[in-house]
N, C-alpha and C positions, 0 to 999 in steps of 0.2 A: 600522431597522438600527442596531446598536450602534457606539460609537466605535472599539472594537477592530477591527470588521469594516472600517470606513472606512480605518483605518491600514493594515490588511492588504492591502486592494485597491490603495491608493496605492503601497505598496512593490512590489507585484506588477507594476503598470503601469510603474513606474520601472525595474524589473529587465528587463522585456520591451523597453522602449525602448532601453536601453543595450546590449542584445545586439548590435545592428548595429555599434556602435563597437568592440566586442571582436573581431568578425570581421575588421575591417580591419587589426588589428595582427598582423603576420606573425611577429614575434619571440616565441618561446615563453616566455622568462623575463619579458618585459614583460607578456604576457597573464596569466601565472601570478601575478605580484605585484599587478597591478591588480585581478584578479578576487578574490583573497583580501583585498586591502586594502579593496575595496568591501564585501565580505561582512562583514569585521570592523567596518566603519563602521556597517552596518545593525544588527549585533548591539549595538553600543554605543548607537545611537540609541534602540532599543526596550527595551534592558535596563539601561542605565546601569551602576551598580556590580555588578549581578547578572551582568554579562558574565564575572565571575570564574568562574562555574560551568562554562560550556563550555570556558574556557581551562584550568582545573585538570583537567577530565576529559580533554581532549585531551593535555595535558602528561604526565599519568601514563600514559595509554595509549601515548604515544610511547615512554616508557621500557619499558613492558611489551612492546610489539611488537619493539623493537630490542634490548632487553636480556635477555629471557628466552628459554628454549629454544623454537625455532619449532615443535616438536612439541606444545608445551603453551600457547603464547602466546595462542591463541584462547580457551582455557578460562579462563585467568586474566583476560583482557580482558572476556569475557562476564560473569563473576560480579562483577568489580569495577565495571564500568560500570552494570550493572543495580542493584547495591547503591547506587551513587552516585545513580542516578536516583531510587531510593526515598528516599534522604536528601534530595535536592533538593526533593522534594515534601512533606517533613516538617520543613522548616527551622524553622518556627514553634516546634516542640517543643524546639529547641536555642537559642532566643532570637535566631534570624536571621529578618529579615523575609521573607515569602513572595514569590517572584519574580513579575513580571507574566505575564499569559497568553501573550504572544508569546515570552517567554523559555522558557516550557514547550515551545512548538513547536520552538524552536531546540535545546533540550536533547534532545528526542526525536530530531531528525535527527542530532545529534552522536553520540548513542548508536548509531544504526544504522550510521553511517559508520565510527566507530572500531572497533566490534566486527566489522563486515563486513570492514574492512581487515585485522584480525588473522586472520580466517579466510582471506583471500586470501593472506597471507604464509605461513600454515600450509600451504595447498594448494600453493603454489609450492614450498615445501621438500619436501613429499611427492612432488611430480611430479619434482623434480630428482633425488631419490634413486633413481628407477627410469628415469631418462632414457636410460641406455645400453641398456636392453632394448626401447625403443620404436622404431617405424618412423618414416619421415620425416614422415608426416602427423601423427603424435602429437607429434613434436618441434615441428612448425610450430604446432600447437595450443598447446603450452606457451609458445612465443614470443609468442603473441598473448593469453595470459592471465596470464603470470607478472608479479609485481610486486616491485620492490626499492626501496621508498621510503626517503628520507633523513629525518632528524629534521624539517627544515623542510618537506619534501614533505607530511608528515602534517598539519602546520598549514595549508599551502596548500589541500590537499584538503578538510579539515574546514571551513574558513572560506570556501571559494569561494562567491561570492554566489549562484550558481545552486543553488537548492534549500536554502539555509541556513535559511530560515524555513518553507518550505511543502512541501519535497520537489519532485519525486519523488526517491526514493533511487536513486542510481547508484553503481556500484562505483568503486574507485580506478583500475582498469584503464580504465574508460570515460573517466574524468577525464584519465588519462595520454594516451589516444588523442586526446582533444580538443586537447590541447596539442601533440602530436607529429605526428599524421597530417594530411594536407591536405584531408580529406573535407569539412570545413565550408566550404571555399572553393568547392566545386562542388555541394553539397547545396542543394535548393530551400528555404532557410531561411524566406524571407518567405512563400512560397506555403504552406508547411506551417503557419506561424503563423496566417495568414489562414484557412486551411481549418479549423483547430482552433477558432478564435475565433468562427466564424460563428453558432454556437448559444448562445454565452454571453449575449448580450442577452436571448434568450428565457428561459433559465434564471433570469436575474436578475429579470426581470419576474414570472415565476411565483412566485419566492421572496418578493418584496416583497408581492404581492397575497395569497398564501396565508398568510404569516406575520401579515399584518394582520387577516385574517378568522379564522384559527385559531391564535391565539398559544399557545405552550407554557405560559405562565404560567397560562392558564385551567385547565389540567389539574391544577394544584396549589391551586386556589381552593376554598373551602368550597361555593360555589354549584355547582361542577361535580359535587360528590359528593352534595349535598343535593337539587338540583333537576333534575338530568339523569338520564335512565333508564339502565338497564343496557346496552341496545343502543346508545344514543348514546355511552356511554363506550367501548364496544368499537369502535364506528365511528371514534371520534376518533383512534385510533392511525394510521388511514390518511392523513388530511391531515397529521398530525404527521410521519410518515415521508416524505411528499412534500416538505415544507418542508426536512427534513433532507437529502434527496437533492439538491434544487435548489441549496442552499447549498454543498454539497460539490462538486457538478458545476462550479460557477463557480470555486471555489478550485483544484480539481485541474486543470481544463483550462487555466486561466491559468498555473498552475505549469509545465505542459508547454510552454506558449508561451515561458516564460523560457528553457527549454532549446533549443527549436527556433530561436528568434531568435538565440541565441548559437552555434548549430551543434553543441551538445553532444548526443551520442547518434546522430549521423549515421553510418550504415554502408552499404556497398553492399548492394543488395537480394539479390544472389546468396548472401550469407552468412546469410540468413534470421535476422536478429537477433530475440531474444526479450526480453520486458519484464524490465528489471532486469539481465539477464545480458549481452546483446550478441550478437555473432556466434556461430553454432552450427555452421557448416560452412565448407568451402573456405578453410581457414586459410592454406594455401600461396599461393593466389591473392591472398588479402587482403594478405599481406606484400609480394608483388610489386607490387600496385597502390599500396600505401601509400608506396612508395619511388619511384614514377614518376608525375609530375604529368600527363603526357599520357594515360596509361591511366586515372588517377583521374578525369580530366575527362569521359571517355566513359561512365562508369558511372551507373546510376540509384541513388538513395539513398532511405532511409526513416528514420524516427525511432522504430521499434518499441522500441528499447532503453529509451526514457524514456516509453513509452506506459503511463500509470498508471490511466486510467479509460476505460471504454467505456459512456457513458450509455445508448445504445440497448440494448446487450446487458444491462446491469444492469436495465433496466426491462422488457425484452420476452423475454429468454431464458426458456423455460418452467420450468427446473429450479432448485432451490436451489443445487446445486453449480455450475451454469452461471452463475448470478447472482453467486456469490461470486468466480468467476474473472474477472469483468469489473470488480471493485471493488478499488481500491488494489493494482494488479497488481505494482508494483515492491516494495511492502512484503511482499506475499505471496511474492514471489521470495525476499526476504531470510529470511522465516520458513521457507520450504521448504528452502533449501539450508543454512541455519545452525542450524535446530532440527529440523524434521520428519524430514529424511533422515539426521540424525545419531543418531536414536533407534532402538532395537530395533523390529523389526516386530511390533507388537501393537496391541490395541484402544485403548491409552491414548495413542498417538502424537498423534492429532488433539486430544485433550483437553489434553495438555501444551502443544502448539503454541498452542492458543487461550488457555491460561493465560499463556504468555509474551507473547502479543499484548495481553492485558488488562493485564498488569503494565506493558508499554510505554505503553499509553494513559493509565494513571493509577492512583491509589490508591483511588478511589471504588468501592464495591462494585457500582455500576451497570454498570461496565465488565465486571466478572467475570460478573455474572448475564446480561449480554447476550451476550458472546462465548463463554462456556462453555455457553450454551444451544444453540449451533449444532450440536454433535454429537448432540443429542437429536432434531433434525429429519431428519438424514441417513438413519437407518434407515427412518423413515416414508416418505421420498421413494423410497428404494430399492425398497420393496415395490410402490409404485404405478408406478414405472418398469417393473418386471417385468410388471405387469398390462397396461400400455399397449403393451408390446413386441409382443404377438401381435394387435394390433388394426389395422384399416385404415380408410380413408375418414373418414366423419363421426364414427365411434366414436373413432378415433385423435385427431381434432381436439378432441373433447369431453374426452378424458383430458389432452391438452396444456393445454387451458384450465384444467382442474382443478389440474394441477401448477403452472401459472403463478399461479393464485389462491392456492394453498397457499403458494407461495414468497413472494409479496408480503405475505400476512398474517403469515407467520412472521417475515419481516424487520421488519415494522411492530411486531409484538409485542416483538421484541428491541430495536428502535430506541428505543422509548419509555423504557425503563429506561437506555439509553445516554445519553439526554438528561436524564432526571430525576436520575441519578447517585446521589443519597443513598439509603441503604437504607430509611429511614423512608418517603420519598416513593414508592420503588419498591414496597415491600410494600403501602402504602396503595392504590396504583393497581391492582396485580395482584389484590389481595384484593377490591377493589371490583367486579372483573369475574370473580371466582371462579376466578382462574388459568386462564382460558379457553384460552390458548395451550397450556398443559401438558395440560389435560384433553382437548382436542380432538385433540392429537397422539397421546395414548395410545389414544383411541377409534379414530382412523383407522388406527393401527398394527394393532390387534386385528382391525378390520374388513377391512383389506387382506390380512392373513394368512389370514382366513377365505375371502376371495374366491379367493386363490391355491390354497388347499387344495381348494376346490370345483371349480375349473377342472381341477386335476390329477386329481381323482377322475372328473370327466366324461370327460376324455381317456382315462383308463384303461378306463372302461366302453365307450367308443366303439371302442377298439382290440379289446377282448374280443369285442364284437358283430361 
């Protein structure tokens, strides 16, 4: 385990432990200042003078959000912030020392928060313009989603210690509700935290053992290419992806625990909260309960709003699409509402969204080759989902296993370049296995189309007879 990982874990456990203290503070302003003060302290500890990057980014975005036309502030914020993120990762070319790894994580989260807030402000303005035409239910929804941040509020939200380094992403409205609504006082914060943490030791042990036996560094050694067979090199992507998953499961689950222990993201179950977004229904009742402690005390709560990773689903859901939906769910929400749904309906929406995701992850071409490969596998899967649709019994189970195996191997093939990052290492590895992931995908697509065509022909013959 690297030193950066140790620091990362220590800060996570510190953040989890201090959550109980924040729940005891009933004063909204006190909780706001302490949470952002602690967050800024964490940023300063791990970033030092490089803390200027998230400060400058937040400062300029505060002026953009509050000073520009709310019909366009989200667009200005998006392009400025991603341009700054690109500059942040290229500082060495401008004679500025490259920031530490943890500062990169902080800047990534700041990017999501300030751009997301700009979109929330834009959405609030758009909803207010048609407020007079809406029914009471729609007005109640507006009241539970609208945001009106002040200059200081933007800094408090951005630098809140919850998620400042590790995520998950949560909206400004979720942060506002954490400060304003009484739900954290009645939500099962400790139980939810314990429930989430129970598999973390297992993930950590698997990670330590597997990374010791199958180190990533071996995949870039000369011995790996000169002495190992083609099949071994193809097989090696499987344990590499396993290590990658276990490491992220530990980090993402503990990040959720920071939220649950502090009570952030707790909403009544009847509102059916969704990851990243929050409540999706019963807004009138939500407003009523939020202002009545007696009613709030009787409700059941969950933390689906900050639910960012589903390890079981990620590993065992049979389809590629299903697996993607279990991974980084709050980030996917951000990409969906701020990128995907804003684009015209065409075949390039998914590719553009994945490109934005790759830009957010980093400047290495490995990110782009990994994330932009995802749209290639989706049409292949769609063909075999159609084939599996008309089957039952053991045949259906066989196709489910095939889809699951295809999903895991596709993810593994993509993950190896996500980890290798550099284009020379990526091309060297992929070429050493003759770009098997691409070749097999094309073959499977053609074969699947042939099977579908044959089935359709046989059905037509049967109907004729």
